[in-house]
Kinemage of the C-alpha trace (Angstrom):
@kinemage 1
@onewidth
@group {chain A} dominant
@subgroup {mainchain}
@vectorlist {calphas} color= white
{ca met a 1} P 25.363 184.107 35.738
{ca phe a 2} L 25.589 186.987 33.261
{ca phe a 3} L 27.767 188.958 35.645
{ca leu a 4} L 30.134 185.989 36.133
{ca glu a 5} L 30.476 185.284 32.440
{ca arg a 6} L 30.538 188.778 30.936
{ca tyr a 7} L 34.315 188.896 30.579
{ca lys a 8} L 34.500 185.519 28.812
{ca leu a 9} L 34.118 184.764 25.123
{ca thr a 10} L 32.290 181.829 23.573
{ca glu a 11} L 34.237 179.396 21.466
{ca ala a 12} L 32.677 180.911 18.356
{ca glu a 13} L 33.771 184.401 19.450
{ca lys a 14} L 37.303 183.192 20.170
{ca ala a 15} L 37.541 181.957 16.586
{ca lys a 16} L 36.809 185.426 15.128
{ca pro a 17} L 39.885 187.188 13.690
{ca tyr a 18} L 39.214 190.292 15.792
{ca ala a 19} L 38.981 188.424 19.112
{ca lys a 20} L 42.611 189.437 19.611
{ca tyr a 21} L 41.423 192.967 20.400
{ca phe a 22} L 39.389 191.637 23.343
{ca tyr a 23} L 42.497 190.174 24.928
{ca lys a 24} L 44.883 193.051 24.300
{ca glu a 25} L 45.805 195.285 27.222
{ca leu a 26} L 43.452 198.222 27.577
{ca ala a 27} L 44.889 201.440 26.196
{ca ala a 28} L 46.114 203.896 28.794
{ca trp a 29} L 44.355 207.205 29.096
{ca asp a 30} L 46.019 210.515 29.836
{ca pro a 31} L 45.895 210.987 33.644
{ca glu a 32} L 45.700 214.774 33.283
{ca his a 33} L 42.736 214.358 30.954
{ca met a 34} L 40.999 212.011 33.374
{ca ala a 35} L 41.750 214.301 36.284
{ca lys a 36} L 39.485 216.883 34.680
{ca met a 37} L 36.605 214.469 35.330
{ca asp a 38} L 37.363 214.272 39.087
{ca lys a 39} L 35.126 217.174 40.044
{ca pro a 40} L 32.320 219.101 38.349
{ca ile a 41} L 32.798 222.253 36.325
{ca asp a 42} L 30.865 225.459 36.854
{ca pro a 43} L 27.517 224.889 35.073
{ca ala a 44} L 27.866 228.349 33.529
{ca leu a 45} L 30.635 226.872 31.316
{ca ala a 46} L 28.444 224.042 29.992
{ca leu a 47} L 26.920 224.078 26.493
{ca pro a 48} L 23.103 223.929 26.702
{ca val a 49} L 21.676 221.343 24.345
{ca glu a 50} L 19.581 224.088 22.725
{ca arg a 51} L 22.858 225.588 21.486
{ca ile a 52} L 24.187 222.399 19.912
{ca ser a 53} L 24.975 224.335 16.722
{ca asp a 54} L 27.693 226.233 18.639
{ca leu a 55} L 29.800 223.143 17.967
{ca leu a 56} L 29.879 224.359 14.345
{ca asn a 57} L 31.679 227.549 15.381
{ca pro a 58} L 35.423 227.767 14.701
{ca gly a 59} L 37.706 227.242 17.670
{ca tyr a 60} L 36.547 225.848 20.974
{ca leu a 61} L 33.833 226.365 23.576
{ca asp a 62} L 34.130 227.254 27.245
{ca cys a 63} L 34.266 223.600 28.278
{ca glu a 64} L 35.730 220.872 26.089
{ca val a 65} L 36.412 218.374 28.908
{ca gly a 66} L 34.309 218.159 32.041
{ca trp a 67} L 30.896 217.422 33.555
{ca cys a 68} L 28.308 218.939 35.885
{ca val a 69} L 24.706 218.786 37.066
{ca met a 70} L 22.839 221.728 35.537
{ca pro a 71} L 20.502 224.067 37.466
{ca asp a 72} L 17.470 222.360 35.905
{ca gly a 73} L 18.658 218.993 37.316
{ca ser a 74} L 19.966 217.565 34.043
{ca gly a 75} L 23.538 216.349 33.481
{ca phe a 76} L 26.169 217.701 31.093
{ca ile a 77} L 29.368 216.003 29.847
{ca ala a 78} L 32.040 217.197 27.410
{ca asn a 79} L 35.039 215.263 26.160
{ca his a 80} L 37.716 215.964 23.575
{ca arg a 81} L 40.150 213.703 21.716
{ca ile a 82} L 42.554 213.957 18.751
{ca trp a 83} L 42.675 210.943 16.426
{ca pro a 84} L 45.930 210.862 14.407
{ca gly a 85} L 45.552 208.884 11.196
{ca ala a 86} L 41.789 208.542 11.486
{ca thr a 87} L 39.300 209.313 8.704
{ca val a 88} L 35.559 209.954 8.481
{ca glu a 89} L 35.151 206.583 6.736
{ca met a 90} L 36.803 204.819 9.679
{ca ile a 91} L 34.451 206.427 12.198
{ca gln a 92} L 31.291 205.831 10.188
{ca trp a 93} L 32.287 202.233 9.363
{ca trp a 94} L 32.950 201.516 13.046
{ca phe a 95} L 29.622 202.885 14.240
{ca ala a 96} L 27.853 200.692 11.683
{ca trp a 97} L 30.043 197.582 11.878
{ca his a 98} L 30.282 197.172 15.642
{ca ala a 99} L 26.480 197.001 16.060
{ca leu a 100} L 26.165 193.630 14.312
{ca glu a 101} L 27.423 191.291 17.061
{ca asp a 102} L 28.354 191.246 20.725
{ca leu a 103} L 32.064 190.650 20.224
{ca arg a 104} L 32.410 193.786 18.107
{ca tyr a 105} L 31.012 195.849 20.932
{ca lys a 106} L 33.025 194.033 23.580
{ca ile a 107} L 36.372 194.747 21.878
{ca trp a 108} L 35.612 198.474 21.957
{ca phe a 109} L 36.005 198.424 25.736
{ca pro a 110} L 36.073 194.941 27.290
{ca ala a 111} L 36.005 196.281 30.851
{ca gly a 112} L 32.550 197.826 30.390
{ca his a 113} L 30.911 196.729 27.125
{ca tyr a 114} L 29.056 193.423 27.394
{ca gly a 115} L 26.590 193.094 24.500
{ca ile a 116} L 24.811 194.757 21.592
{ca ser a 117} L 21.903 193.954 19.289
{ca val a 118} L 19.872 195.496 16.473
{ca asp a 119} L 16.623 194.455 14.827
{ca glu a 120} L 16.520 192.659 11.505
{ca ala a 121} L 15.610 195.781 9.532
{ca thr a 122} L 18.664 197.590 10.901
{ca arg a 123} L 20.871 194.551 10.197
{ca ala a 124} L 19.627 194.478 6.604
{ca lys a 125} L 20.286 198.203 6.224
{ca ile a 126} L 23.836 197.986 7.581
{ca thr a 127} L 24.782 194.988 5.468
{ca asp a 128} L 23.164 196.275 2.222
{ca pro a 129} L 26.029 197.384 -0.032
{ca ser a 130} L 23.762 199.867 -1.835
{ca val a 131} L 23.176 201.887 1.343
{ca pro a 132} L 25.733 204.753 1.675
{ca leu a 133} L 27.978 204.532 4.703
{ca val a 134} L 26.613 207.721 6.292
{ca glu a 135} L 23.083 206.298 6.168
{ca lys a 136} L 24.131 203.130 7.983
{ca val a 137} L 24.646 205.153 11.153
{ca thr a 138} L 21.400 207.140 11.158
{ca gly a 139} L 17.825 205.965 11.569
{ca val a 140} L 19.005 202.919 13.560
{ca thr a 141} L 18.645 201.814 17.173
{ca his a 142} L 21.360 199.945 19.111
{ca his a 143} L 20.492 198.026 22.266
{ca val a 144} L 23.678 197.875 24.352
{ca val a 145} L 24.514 196.373 27.715
{ca glu a 146} L 27.308 198.195 29.446
{ca ala a 147} L 28.580 199.589 32.728
{ca cys a 148} L 29.664 203.233 32.872
{ca asp a 149} L 31.844 203.163 35.981
{ca gly a 150} L 28.771 201.959 37.858
{ca pro a 151} L 25.963 199.398 37.705
{ca thr a 152} L 25.318 197.528 34.443
{ca glu a 153} L 22.640 199.134 32.280
{ca asn a 154} L 20.349 198.296 29.375
{ca ile a 155} L 20.583 201.218 26.961
{ca tyr a 156} L 18.642 201.829 23.752
{ca ile a 157} L 20.386 204.418 21.534
{ca asn a 158} L 18.470 205.985 18.648
{ca phe a 159} L 20.933 207.398 16.111
{ca leu a 160} L 19.576 210.444 14.305
{ca lys a 161} L 20.421 212.680 11.369
{ca pro a 162} L 22.111 215.990 12.229
{ca glu a 163} L 18.989 218.022 11.459
{ca gln a 164} L 17.021 215.818 13.862
{ca met a 165} L 19.420 216.879 16.610
{ca gly a 166} L 18.880 220.557 15.928
{ca phe a 167} L 22.040 221.377 13.991
{ca asp a 168} L 21.920 224.460 11.749
{ca met a 169} L 22.213 222.699 8.411
{ca ser a 170} L 23.159 225.919 6.613
{ca arg a 171} L 26.465 225.726 8.508
{ca tyr a 172} L 26.780 221.957 8.552
{ca his a 173} L 29.728 221.571 6.163
{ca ala a 174} L 33.523 221.521 6.085
{ca pro a 175} L 35.563 222.861 7.768
{ca asn a 176} L 32.926 223.321 10.499
{ca val a 177} L 32.255 219.604 10.709
{ca ala a 178} L 33.367 216.336 9.096
{ca cys a 179} L 30.708 214.007 10.546
{ca val a 180} L 28.617 213.360 13.631
{ca cys a 181} L 27.348 210.167 15.282
{ca gly a 182} L 24.639 210.876 17.803
{ca gly a 183} L 21.024 210.927 18.842
{ca his a 184} L 19.197 210.133 22.049
{ca gly a 185} L 18.730 207.093 24.210
{ca val a 186} L 17.047 205.554 27.229
{ca ser a 187} L 18.929 203.638 29.935
{ca gln a 188} L 17.895 201.526 32.912
{ca met a 189} L 20.105 199.990 35.578
{ca ile a 190} L 19.879 196.188 35.684
{ca asn a 191} L 20.902 195.840 39.329
{ca pro a 192} L 20.829 199.314 40.906
{ca pro a 193} L 22.673 199.917 44.189
{ca leu a 194} L 20.644 199.221 47.305
{ca gly a 195} L 18.071 201.927 47.836
{ca leu a 196} L 18.078 203.302 44.299
{ca pro a 197} L 15.093 202.765 41.989
{ca ala a 198} L 15.643 201.086 38.619
{ca phe a 199} L 14.199 204.108 36.840
{ca lys a 200} L 14.595 204.795 33.119
{ca gly a 201} L 16.591 207.865 32.176
{ca ser a 202} L 16.941 209.626 28.825
{ca ala a 203} L 19.915 211.412 27.353
{ca cys a 204} L 21.039 213.191 24.217
{ca met a 205} L 24.478 212.460 22.796
{ca val a 206} L 26.685 213.650 19.978
{ca his a 207} L 30.164 212.566 18.900
{ca phe a 208} L 31.172 215.522 16.753
{ca phe a 209} L 34.192 215.200 14.446
{ca arg a 210} L 36.244 217.849 12.642
{ca glu a 211} L 39.122 217.266 10.286
{ca val a 212} L 42.492 218.427 11.622
{ca glu a 213} L 45.981 218.096 10.241
{ca gly a 214} L 46.875 214.400 10.178
{ca gly a 215} L 43.494 213.086 11.325
{ca leu a 216} L 40.291 213.939 13.169
{ca glu a 217} L 39.254 215.798 16.277
{ca gln a 218} L 36.388 214.413 18.385
{ca arg a 219} L 34.234 216.651 20.568
{ca thr a 220} L 31.655 214.620 22.490
{ca arg a 221} L 28.681 216.021 24.384
{ca phe a 222} L 26.052 214.323 26.570
{ca trp a 223} L 22.951 215.957 27.994
{ca leu a 224} L 21.348 213.622 30.554
{ca gly a 225} L 17.679 214.203 31.224
{ca lys a 226} L 17.041 215.481 27.686
{ca lys a 227} L 15.561 214.062 24.493
{ca phe a 228} L 15.361 215.226 20.872
{ca val a 229} L 11.878 215.607 19.377
{ca asn a 230} L 11.500 216.955 15.838
{ca gly a 231} L 14.871 218.650 15.922
{ca glu a 232} L 14.410 220.216 19.342
{ca ala a 233} L 15.544 219.116 22.770
{ca ile a 234} L 13.020 218.665 25.560
{ca his a 235} L 13.573 218.242 29.283
{ca thr a 236} L 12.450 214.770 30.455
{ca leu a 237} L 13.061 214.851 34.197
{ca pro a 238} L 9.969 215.210 36.403
{ca gly a 239} L 9.534 218.585 38.060
{ca gly a 240} L 11.950 219.135 40.926
{ca val a 241} L 14.057 216.051 40.147
{ca lys a 242} L 17.805 216.598 40.074
{ca leu a 243} L 20.269 213.980 38.868
{ca pro a 244} L 22.794 212.798 41.465
{ca pro a 245} L 26.414 213.452 40.479
{ca phe a 246} L 27.539 209.816 40.324
{ca pro a 247} L 25.917 208.715 37.025
{ca val a 248} L 27.074 211.893 35.266
{ca ala a 249} L 30.641 211.571 36.535
{ca gly a 250} L 30.626 207.819 35.838
{ca leu a 251} L 29.629 208.315 32.188
{ca ala a 252} L 32.226 211.057 31.826
{ca arg a 253} L 35.025 208.773 33.041
{ca his a 254} L 33.701 205.876 30.938
{ca asn a 255} L 33.753 208.013 27.831
{ca val a 256} L 37.427 208.866 28.341
{ca lys a 257} L 38.289 205.186 28.770
{ca glu a 258} L 36.244 203.691 25.947
{ca phe a 259} L 37.445 206.134 23.304
{ca ala a 260} L 41.066 205.883 24.411
{ca asn a 261} L 40.822 202.150 23.842
{ca leu a 262} L 39.006 202.384 20.505
{ca gln a 263} L 41.524 204.944 19.230
{ca ser a 264} L 44.343 202.519 19.984
{ca phe a 265} L 43.203 199.968 17.406
{ca leu a 266} L 40.683 201.575 15.020
{ca pro a 267} L 43.153 202.193 12.159
{ca gln a 268} L 44.408 198.628 12.404
{ca ile a 269} L 41.029 196.933 12.511
{ca tyr a 270} L 39.799 199.186 9.709
{ca ala a 271} L 42.764 198.091 7.579
{ca glu a 272} L 41.841 194.487 8.311
{ca his a 273} L 38.029 194.630 7.942
{ca gly a 274} L 37.031 198.144 6.781
{ca gly a 275} L 34.481 198.209 3.994
{ca thr a 276} L 33.008 194.840 5.018
{ca phe a 277} L 30.121 194.044 7.315
């Protein structure tokens, strides 16, 4: 029944002022941008998770848009987006605000986002007006239900502080960085394709933002098969295991779509609800 009803809203959800974003047409994504996700890049161009601080360097890295399976069997994804008119406060507010109810996650990308939940301690932290905005998006865990151009998954995302992800904090300042939202998570397919096991997989993630003229620049990275432990990344795949291309490519395409849609309405919804939870 969940799969039949996932695109519908309850009567209570329909009454919310932001339900209109669920029904709006999905934002279009740049076909040239998406085409870069059609086939893998040379793994030699990928940023190893151990060099996450290279994102603090001026300019750009060898790959800003693309994906591949690495020689050690893990997956790598890079994506890039310019956000005209966006601010750090908008990004941080969104990553805190959307976690509090299913509808807020659904409007981000109705075609693939189906539900979200947090525990009561996290809810109290997010809604506490004395907690600074930047702290509302670290030290929290989101449980999301989504489909990344593939089977629906249960995903638990642990959002971490920059130093817990291995960033060089001596260089973690403007203009090198404006803010980051990231951490590591564990996912499990709910109904895997026939013949595939419903195994749990881990991944590291960072949405890295820099200020640019007129807005922000987003540089996203995923490292599938990795996990952060005490500020260092560890390899979590069993020996000899190599990820198949389809979940890496699927997440890469999904990331293009979901952020294209969020970008299309974030300034408007922030003007309507920003600063409230």
